[in-house]
N, C-alpha and C positions, 0 to 999 in steps of 0.2 A: 413554744416548740419543744422545749426541754420537758415540760409537764406532759405533753402528748407522748413523747418518746418513753418517758418513765411509765406512763399508764400502759402503753403497748407492751413494754418489757415485762411488767407485772402480769398482764394478761397471758403473755407467752409462758411465763414461769408457772402460773396457775394451771394453764392448759397442759403443760408438760407433766406437772405433778398428777393431773387427773388421768393421764394415759400411761404413766410409767410406774411400775412397781420395782422393788429392789430385793435381790437375794444377797444377804450379807453372810459372810462365812469366816471362820477362823479355824484352821487345821494346823496343828503344831508341826507336822512333818511335811507340810506342803509349802516350804519357804521359797520365795523367789521363783515361782513356777507359774506357767500360764494355766489358767482355769477357763474352760469353755462352758457355756450354758447353751444346750441345743434343744430344739423342739421337734415335733413330728408333723409331717404334712402328708398324710396318706401312707404311701409306701416308702417315702423318703424322710430323711432327717435334715434339719437346716440349722445353721448357726444363728442364735439369738443375740448373744453378746459374749465378749471375752475380756479378761483382765489378768494382770499379773499380781500374784500375792506379794505382800511386803515381807519384812524380816521376821514377823511373827506368824506368817501364814494367813493374814487377813486379806479379804477381797470384797468387792461389791460389784454385782452384775445387774443391769437393768433388763426388764422385760416389759413388753407392752401389755397393759391390763386387758386389752381386747382379746388377747390370746388366752383361751380357756382350754387347758389340757395338761398333759404330762410333759415334763422336760427332764433333762438329766445333766448333772455336772460331771465333767470329766477332766482329769489332769494328764500328766505325761504318761502314766501307766495305762491309760485308756480303759480303766475300770470305772464304769458309770455309777453314780448315785442318783436315784430317781427322785424328783420333786414334783409336787402338784403346783402348777402355775394357774392360779384361778383368782386373780385380783387381790392378792394379799402380799404384804411384805413378809419375807422369810428371813429368819436369822438362825444359823446352824453353827455348831462347833463340833470338833472331834480331832482325831489323830490323822487318819487317812480316809478318803472317800470309800475305799474298799473295805474298811473296818466298820461295818454297820453297827456293831455292838458298842463302838466308841462314840457314836454320833448322838448328839442331843439337838432337838428342835427347841430353840429358846423362844422363838416367835413364829406364829403362823399356825392357826388352829387346824386347817385342813391337813397340813403336813405333819402335825403332831398325831392326828388320827391315822394318817397313812403309815407313819413309821411304827406306831403301836401295833397296827394290823400286820405290818411286814415282819415284825419280831415275834408276835404271839401266835398268829394263825398257823405257821408251819408246825409249831408245837402241838396245837390243837389237832391239826390234820394227822400228825404222826400218832398221837394217842388214839384218835378216832379210828385210824386204820387198824391199830392193835385190838381195840374193842370189837370192831366189826369182824376181825379174824376169829376172835374168841366166840362171838355171837353165832357164827356159822357152825363152829364145833358143838356148841351147846344145843343147837337146833337139830343138827344132822347126825351126831354120833350118839348111840344109845348109852355109851359109857357116861356121858355128861347130861343128856336130855332129861334125866330124872331129877336133876338138881334144880328145881324150879326157882328156889330162892336166889341162887347164883345167877340164873338166867335173867330173872327180873332185875337184879342189880346191874347187870351188864346193859340191859335195854334202857334202864333209867340213866345210866352214865352217858350212853350214846345220845339220848334225847337232851341231856343237860349240855353236852358239848355243842350240839347243833344250835340249841337255843341261845347259848352264850354268844355265838357268832351272830345270830340273828338280832339279838339285843344290841350288840355293838353297832351293827349297821343301822338299825332302826333309830338309834339315839343320835345319829349324825344329822345335821341340818338337812331338811327335805330337799333343798335346791343345791346342795354342795356337790361339786364335781366328784369328790372322792366317794360319796355315797353311790353315785352312778357307776363309777369306775371299778370298784372292788369286786362286785359280783361278776362283771364281765371278765375281769382278770382271772378270777377263780375258775369260771367256766372254760376259758381257753386253756388255762394251765392244767386243769384236771381231766381234759378229754381222754388222754391215754390211760389214766388210772381207772376211769369209769368204764371204758371199753374193755379193759383187760380184767379188772378185779371187782367191779361193782355193777353187775348186769342189771340189778334191780333199779339202778338209776338211769339206765339207757334211754327209756322213753322221755323222761323229764329233761334230760340233757339234750336230746335231739330237738325237743320243742323249744328249749332255751336258745339253741343256736338259730333256729328259725325265727325266733322273736327278736333277734338283733336287728336293729334298723341300720342297714349299711349306708344309708344316705345321711345319717346323723353326724353332724360336724364334730360332736364330742368323740365319736369313734375315730374320726379322721385325725384328730390330734392326740389320741390316746397312746400311740405306740403299739396298739393291739390290732390295727386294721389288717395288716398282712396275715398275722397269725390267726385272726378270727376266721378269715376265709380258708386258709390252709387247713386249720384244725377242724373246721366244719366238714370239709371234704374228707379228711383223714378219718374223722370219727364215724361218719356214715359208712365209709368203706370197711371199717374194722368192727362195726357193731350191728350191721343190718342182716348178717347171715348170708343166705344164698345170693349168688351173683345177680340174678334177675331182680331180687329185692334191693340189692345195693344200687343198681342203676335206676330203679324206680324212685328210690328215696333221693338219690343224687339229682335226678331230673326235677323232682319236686322242689328241692332246695334251690336249684339253678333258677327256676321260674320265680321263686320268691325274691332272690337277690336281684335278678335282672329288672323285675318290675319296680323294685325300690329305687334304683339308681337312674331310671329313665328321666330325662329332662336336664341332667347335668352331663354334658357331652364329655368333658374331660374325665370325670370320675367313671362314666359309663365305659369309655374305651380302656382306661387303666384296669378296671375291675374285670371286664370281660376277657381282656388279654391275659391277665394273671390267672383267672379261673381256667381258661383253656390250657395255659402252660402247665398248671398243676395237674389237671386231668390227664394230659399227655405224659407228663413225667411219671405219673403213677400208673400208667398203662390202662387208664379207665376210658378206653377208646369209644365205647358205646355212648357214654355221656359227653365226651368231647365232640362226637359227631352230632349229638342232639343239640349241644350248645351252638355249634357252627350253623346248623340248619335253622335253628330258632332265630338266631341273629340275622341271618340273611332273609328269612321269610317274614319276620315280624318287626322289621326295623321301621315301624310306622312313625317313630319320632325323628328319624333321620340322624340318629346319634352316632352311628357307626362310621368311623373315618375310612377313607379310601384304602389305606394300607391294610387295615384289618379286614375290610371287605374282600380285597383280593386274596388275602391269606386264607380266609374261610372258604372262599369259592374254590381255591386250589385244593384245600383240604377235602372239600366235598367230593372232588374227583377221585379221592383215594378211599372213599367209603366202601364198606363191604358190598359186593355185587358189581362194583365198577371194574374196569380192566386196568391193571397196573401198567405203568410205562415200561417198555423194554429198555434195556441198557447194555452197552457193549463192555466186554472185558478188555481193558486196555493193556498197556505195556506192563504194568505192575500187577500181574496176576499169577497166582500159584495154582497149578492143576494137579489133581491126584493122578496116579498112574492110569493110563488107558482112557482118560477123559479128554475130549476136545470139544470146544464150543467157543464161538466168537462173541456170543451175546446170550442174554438170559433166555430168550425164546428158543434157542437151539439146544438147551439142556434137555436131555431125553429122560423125562420122568412124568408120572401121572400128576404128581404134586411137587411144588417147589417152595421150600421154606427160605425166604430171604431174611437174613439177619444183619442188622446194622449194629456194630459195636466197635470198641477201641481198647488198646492196651492201657491207655491212661484212665480208663473208667474202672474203678474198683469192683463194681458189681459185675461188669463184663468179665473180668479175670476170674471171678468166682463161678459164673454161669457157663462159660465156654467149655471147661472140662466136663461139665455135666452133659452138654450137647454132644461132645465127642463120645462120651460113654454111651449115650442113647442113640448115637448115629447108626449102629448096625440094625437096631429095631426100625428106624426110619427107612433104611434101605430095603428092609424086608417088605415094607408097606409101599415101596416104590415112591418114596419121598426123598427128594434130593435137597441138600443144603447148599445155599450160595451165601457166602459171607462177604459183606461189604465193610471194609475197615475205614474208620475215621482217623487213623493214625497219620502223623504229619511228615514222617520221613521213612526211608527204606529200612533203616536199622530197627526202628520200633515196629514197623510192619512185619519184618522178618522174624523178630523175636516173638511177636504175638501170634502170627498166622502161619509161619513157615512150616510148622509140623501138623497143621490141621488136615484131616483126611478128606476134605471137600474143597471145592473151588473157593478161593479167597482172592479178592481184588480190591484195589484202591486207586484213587487219583491224587492222594495227599492234599486234598482241599478241605478236609475236615467238614464243617457244617456247610461249606459252599460247594461241595462236590455235586456233580449233576444228578447222580442217583439219589443222594441225600435230599436235595431240594425237590426233585421230582416226586419222591415218595413222602415228602412233608415230614421228615424225621426231626423231632424236637428233643428227643432223649435217647440215651443208650442204656441198655440194649433195646432195640425195637425189632419186632418179628412180624413178617407178613406171610401168611400161608396162601399160595396161589395154586390154581389148577394148571393143566397143561397149556391152556390158551391165555394164561396170566390173569384170569379172573380172580379178584380178591375174595377168598373164601372166609378168612378170619384174620383179624389182627390179634395175634397171640399175646397174652398178658405176661406169661412166665413159663418156665420149663414145666412146672406142674400143670399149668393150663394146656400146654402143648401135649402132654401125656394124656390128659383127659380127652382132648380133641381127637388124637390118634386112636385112642381106645373106642371112642364113639363111632369113628369112621370104619373101624375094623369089622 
């Protein structure tokens, strides 16, 4: 019996060793502190393990070798240090997790590669930006373009820096997580730089975003999942040019992402909900409506849950061309002089601009003075403004809306107010241009968009 128990115990230990890896650490200024190792699960993070450092700052944290992805170590200061969790023991040392320059990877090949890239690539990028800046001058300015020898030297150095990074990545093991991860990290991180300063890279960057497999479990555990979707949308919005092209490109990307995640109900609902939220927050209403309609009409996999289905159905009722809900002006309403109306439909104007905003919203406090400044022009065009506040108390409402020259109303229910929920408002500020009969003519994106629409209608 004892022999059987010993055999079972040994098997248990062997099995435990097979599924568990260890992150060992020693940080001189992290003495007697709790250290947490956390991982990524799509949009969320989760605790993998935690331990308390001893008197010299040493600790050991286990992680399951079945988990392949990025993780991060974090102490009391909540400044993370990222590690590659990919089936290898890791041994690191340093002063503090936040002092990357002090950290050494003593054991763990993938983490050695990751740290080397983390330290060296920003330097390469900084120098590359400088050379690209000079390259433009030498190509475009007649003062420099005649110096072909210098121009050639600049071009060669740009090629060398790019090849240096490519060589680093190609020398990593073919199946290593870090080899897959680093190009994705760079793509997501560089989206804004490319859109603003490297127009020649826009087509390749757009293609790279569309080549991301959003069903790939490696992406789900990378810590990049949320940013990959958000920056994909942001990049297209800021690099596609005219608004019609923006929406065409966004809708194409939406199709690609949705088709990839069909079949995984949890991921499908998480991603579609987040996509919709980002499109709404960025006032990309045409693509938000496209997404809602696509999901309702093409849910052949039955992936969409009932909550989202109801949400998108209600949102569809607020599409352009539909009739917006009427709403009453309750007790908490400010009226300009000589204006009386009990509800939206009674406002006497050819067009009605309904604005949802709040004093706690920084962008709202910036844009409302511009609306006030533009208001006389709106009145000349027989456009009346009706402001619906999402402020939570009478003091904040009075402070933000008391001096506005148009009808301002609230019910102090924030996101749960009747007008807010009826109009499917998910972000502030939100603008709806209605005609006399409350038909939705346009969901306005910004004050600039409003001026364009008014000019077009004039």
